[in-house]
Backbone bond lengths (Angstrom), bond angles and torsions (degrees), N, CA, C in turn:
res aa  C-N    CA-C-N  psi(-1)  N-CA   C-N-CA  omega(-1)  CA-C   N-CA-C  phi
1 Q - - - 1.451 - - 1.528 109.04 -
2 V 1.305 115.35 136.37 1.452 120.51 -177.50 1.522 110.50 -77.24
3 Q 1.312 115.92 136.18 1.463 121.01 173.09 1.523 109.35 -121.82
4 L 1.317 114.78 144.86 1.458 120.58 172.70 1.523 107.21 -104.83
5 V 1.315 115.83 127.23 1.458 121.16 -176.72 1.518 109.25 -113.66
6 E 1.329 115.19 118.93 1.458 120.86 -179.32 1.519 110.32 -98.88
7 S 1.318 114.92 153.31 1.459 120.91 175.73 1.519 108.73 -153.88
8 G 1.335 115.81 164.31 1.449 120.70 174.29 1.507 115.57 106.58
9 G 1.313 118.15 -6.49 1.446 119.72 178.51 1.521 111.25 -72.19
10 G 1.328 115.56 172.96 1.449 119.56 178.80 1.510 112.03 159.87
11 L 1.324 114.13 -165.06 1.458 122.35 -179.53 1.521 109.04 -105.67
12 V 1.322 115.97 130.78 1.462 120.96 -179.21 1.520 108.81 -143.65
13 Q 1.311 116.54 152.41 1.455 120.49 176.74 1.522 110.33 -79.68
14 A 1.302 115.48 155.63 1.463 120.49 177.11 1.531 109.38 -55.54
15 G 1.334 114.49 136.65 1.452 120.61 -176.63 1.512 114.11 93.17
16 G 1.321 116.01 -10.61 1.457 121.03 -179.01 1.510 112.69 -83.70
17 S 1.331 114.88 -175.07 1.463 121.22 -176.41 1.522 110.71 -132.31
18 L 1.317 114.50 152.22 1.462 122.58 171.51 1.520 108.12 -143.13
19 R 1.328 115.91 152.90 1.457 120.86 175.09 1.517 108.64 -124.82
20 L 1.314 115.56 117.70 1.459 121.48 177.57 1.527 109.87 -93.06
21 S 1.330 114.85 144.69 1.461 121.34 175.47 1.515 109.14 -127.64
22 C 1.311 115.63 149.59 1.465 121.32 177.74 1.517 107.41 -143.09
23 A 1.327 115.84 118.42 1.456 120.91 -177.91 1.521 110.51 -122.70
24 A 1.310 115.11 142.85 1.465 120.41 177.03 1.517 109.90 -83.18
25 S 1.331 116.42 145.24 1.467 121.39 -178.18 1.523 112.15 -71.03
26 R 1.307 116.91 -20.22 1.457 121.24 173.45 1.525 108.43 -152.27
27 I 1.299 115.77 169.32 1.456 119.98 -176.77 1.525 110.77 -64.03
28 I 1.311 115.42 132.82 1.464 122.68 173.74 1.519 107.07 -111.11
29 F 1.301 116.44 126.32 1.461 120.58 -178.14 1.530 110.81 -90.35
30 N 1.307 114.37 152.82 1.466 121.46 174.07 1.523 112.33 56.94
31 I 1.318 115.97 48.80 1.461 119.31 174.85 1.517 108.64 -74.33
32 N 1.301 116.55 126.63 1.460 121.63 179.09 1.524 112.06 -88.30
33 A 1.343 114.52 -38.90 1.457 118.42 -176.90 1.520 110.07 -157.93
34 M 1.313 114.62 153.76 1.462 122.54 172.86 1.520 107.25 -125.32
35 G 1.311 115.92 142.11 1.450 117.92 -177.82 1.509 113.04 -146.09
36 W 1.315 113.89 163.96 1.467 122.58 173.68 1.518 108.47 -120.12
37 Y 1.322 115.49 132.48 1.451 123.43 176.45 1.527 107.78 -120.89
38 R 1.320 116.00 163.77 1.461 119.47 173.99 1.523 109.74 -144.12
39 Q 1.320 113.36 153.39 1.461 119.71 178.43 1.517 108.62 -138.51
40 A 1.313 115.08 116.26 1.456 121.52 176.29 1.526 108.55 -91.00
41 P 1.327 117.91 158.44 1.466 120.62 -179.53 1.529 111.52 -56.80
42 G 1.314 115.73 129.94 1.451 121.02 178.21 1.514 115.45 77.02
43 K 1.322 116.52 5.41 1.468 120.12 -178.77 1.524 110.59 -121.45
44 Q 1.318 115.06 161.94 1.456 120.24 177.55 1.533 109.87 -77.01
45 R 1.306 114.77 155.46 1.461 119.75 174.93 1.521 108.57 -68.34
46 E 1.322 115.80 136.10 1.460 120.18 -179.54 1.529 110.89 -127.96
47 L 1.318 114.07 149.10 1.465 120.27 175.04 1.523 108.81 -74.79
48 V 1.312 115.94 128.76 1.459 121.60 -179.95 1.528 110.75 -99.15
49 A 1.328 115.96 -48.73 1.462 120.55 -176.88 1.522 108.60 -155.80
50 R 1.317 115.02 153.09 1.459 120.47 -176.61 1.516 108.85 -148.36
51 I 1.329 115.85 145.55 1.465 120.40 176.39 1.522 107.84 -136.55
52 T 1.316 115.35 131.87 1.458 120.10 -178.19 1.526 110.73 -88.38
53 S 1.313 115.28 173.66 1.457 120.13 178.79 1.526 111.10 -63.27
54 G 1.318 115.79 -25.91 1.454 119.97 178.56 1.515 113.87 -85.75
55 G 1.333 116.16 -3.80 1.451 119.88 177.87 1.516 115.18 95.73
56 T 1.321 117.16 2.05 1.465 119.83 177.66 1.516 109.68 -72.63
57 T 1.329 114.98 132.69 1.468 119.89 -178.32 1.525 110.96 -115.19
58 M 1.307 114.66 154.58 1.451 121.15 172.13 1.519 108.49 -143.79
59 Y 1.339 115.43 151.48 1.457 121.38 -178.63 1.527 109.76 -137.90
60 V 1.307 115.21 147.56 1.453 119.05 170.88 1.528 106.92 -68.71
61 D 1.326 116.82 147.90 1.465 120.75 -172.58 1.525 112.83 -55.82
62 S 1.316 116.86 -35.65 1.458 120.28 -173.67 1.526 114.00 -67.69
63 V 1.334 117.90 -14.36 1.465 119.56 -179.04 1.521 112.83 -116.27
64 K 1.314 117.61 -2.43 1.465 120.16 -179.48 1.520 110.68 -58.29
65 G 1.330 114.68 134.66 1.452 120.42 -179.21 1.512 114.02 84.91
66 R 1.326 117.34 -10.08 1.465 120.74 -179.55 1.536 112.26 -116.54
67 F 1.314 117.04 -35.45 1.468 122.03 -177.95 1.527 109.81 -107.78
68 T 1.328 115.43 147.46 1.457 121.60 176.16 1.516 109.83 -134.94
69 I 1.317 115.94 125.08 1.457 120.87 176.33 1.522 108.99 -98.97
70 S 1.329 115.88 141.83 1.456 120.66 177.82 1.525 107.99 -148.51
71 R 1.332 115.96 167.05 1.452 119.42 -177.03 1.522 110.40 -142.88
72 D 1.321 114.96 154.26 1.455 122.81 172.60 1.518 105.79 -121.54
73 N 1.309 115.95 100.89 1.468 119.92 -175.25 1.522 112.09 -62.31
74 A 1.303 116.94 -37.56 1.460 119.81 -177.25 1.522 111.47 -64.81
75 K 1.315 115.72 -29.17 1.459 120.18 -178.12 1.524 113.06 -102.54
76 N 1.337 116.00 2.61 1.475 119.17 -176.84 1.526 110.19 49.68
77 T 1.327 115.77 48.69 1.458 121.68 -175.68 1.519 109.67 -129.12
78 V 1.314 114.56 142.31 1.463 120.31 175.20 1.520 108.24 -124.79
79 Y 1.330 115.89 147.08 1.457 122.20 -177.09 1.525 109.82 -124.41
80 L 1.314 114.94 155.71 1.457 120.67 171.98 1.520 107.36 -135.97
81 Q 1.324 115.66 108.23 1.448 121.11 175.66 1.512 107.81 -88.20
82 M 1.332 116.53 121.24 1.460 121.85 -176.49 1.520 108.78 -116.67
83 N 1.316 116.24 115.67 1.459 122.15 178.88 1.526 110.01 -115.68
84 S 1.315 115.56 164.33 1.469 121.62 178.65 1.525 110.74 48.59
85 L 1.299 115.96 49.14 1.460 120.61 -176.10 1.515 111.74 -65.35
86 K 1.335 114.12 146.30 1.452 122.15 -178.67 1.530 108.99 -121.19
87 P 1.327 117.85 156.55 1.473 119.41 177.69 1.528 112.03 -55.47
88 E 1.316 118.24 -33.14 1.469 120.42 -179.84 1.528 113.23 -71.14
89 D 1.332 117.66 -7.05 1.467 120.72 173.27 1.530 111.79 -82.17
90 T 1.313 117.09 -6.36 1.456 120.94 179.56 1.518 110.65 -61.58
91 A 1.322 116.11 125.33 1.464 121.75 -177.11 1.526 109.01 -178.65
92 V 1.314 114.77 171.27 1.461 120.37 166.93 1.532 106.60 -89.26
93 Y 1.315 116.08 126.98 1.457 121.98 -177.86 1.525 109.41 -102.78
94 Y 1.329 115.03 132.44 1.463 122.19 -178.83 1.528 109.46 -121.91
95 C 1.323 116.82 142.36 1.444 119.73 171.53 1.527 109.24 -101.98
96 K 1.303 114.97 154.66 1.455 121.13 178.23 1.519 109.62 -142.89
97 F 1.334 115.71 133.23 1.457 121.84 171.84 1.525 107.93 -109.05
98 T 1.300 117.10 136.91 1.459 121.96 172.89 1.523 108.08 -114.80
99 A 1.339 115.06 124.49 1.452 120.58 -178.16 1.523 110.15 -124.26
100 Q 1.313 115.16 147.95 1.463 121.36 178.24 1.526 111.30 50.46
101 L 1.302 116.34 31.18 1.471 126.32 174.36 1.524 114.44 69.36
102 T 1.326 118.25 -19.16 1.471 118.94 -173.34 1.522 114.51 -128.02
103 L 1.333 118.49 -9.61 1.459 120.86 -177.38 1.525 109.58 -99.06
104 D 1.315 116.80 120.27 1.458 122.41 178.65 1.528 110.12 -110.19
105 Y 1.320 115.10 131.22 1.459 122.19 175.53 1.522 107.81 -118.24
106 W 1.334 116.06 132.47 1.457 121.33 -178.04 1.519 110.74 -116.69
107 G 1.312 114.75 146.06 1.446 120.26 170.51 1.525 110.46 -82.43
108 Q 1.317 115.70 173.71 1.464 120.79 -175.77 1.524 112.42 -84.83
109 G 1.317 116.85 -12.47 1.455 121.14 178.69 1.518 112.43 99.22
110 T 1.317 115.39 145.79 1.463 121.46 176.35 1.534 108.07 -137.07
111 Q 1.316 115.75 134.61 1.461 120.97 -175.37 1.520 110.90 -80.28
112 V 1.323 115.00 131.83 1.462 122.10 171.68 1.521 107.00 -120.08
113 T 1.320 116.54 123.07 1.457 122.09 179.63 1.518 108.74 -124.65
114 V 1.326 115.65 124.44 1.462 121.32 -179.64 1.526 107.85 -114.15
115 S 1.308 116.10 118.50 1.466 120.62 -178.78 1.528 109.84 -92.75
116 S 1.316 114.97 148.48 1.471 120.03 -178.18 1.510 111.27 -89.78
């Protein structure tokens, strides 16, 4: 069974940076898209950033200009570079791979805490 393993979360002061990584435990074929979601306490999970197999990216408005998503196809890994972090970015961050249009794989989540 495929697992997605996230790393890079932690505690950072406002204005700081973190880089999240998410790697698959084995090769996943026909990945359509990779994405990062987050869920803050008492809130619904939201899509933060997404990158397609063709390299097209999208971001939620609140992180545009601050976060950058990228991928390494050979390593089945996706990254999220987070700069100029704000306290409102505090959440558990999850990665998701979508393969063959219908198969979704989720990571276990990594905590990001931004102090003011």
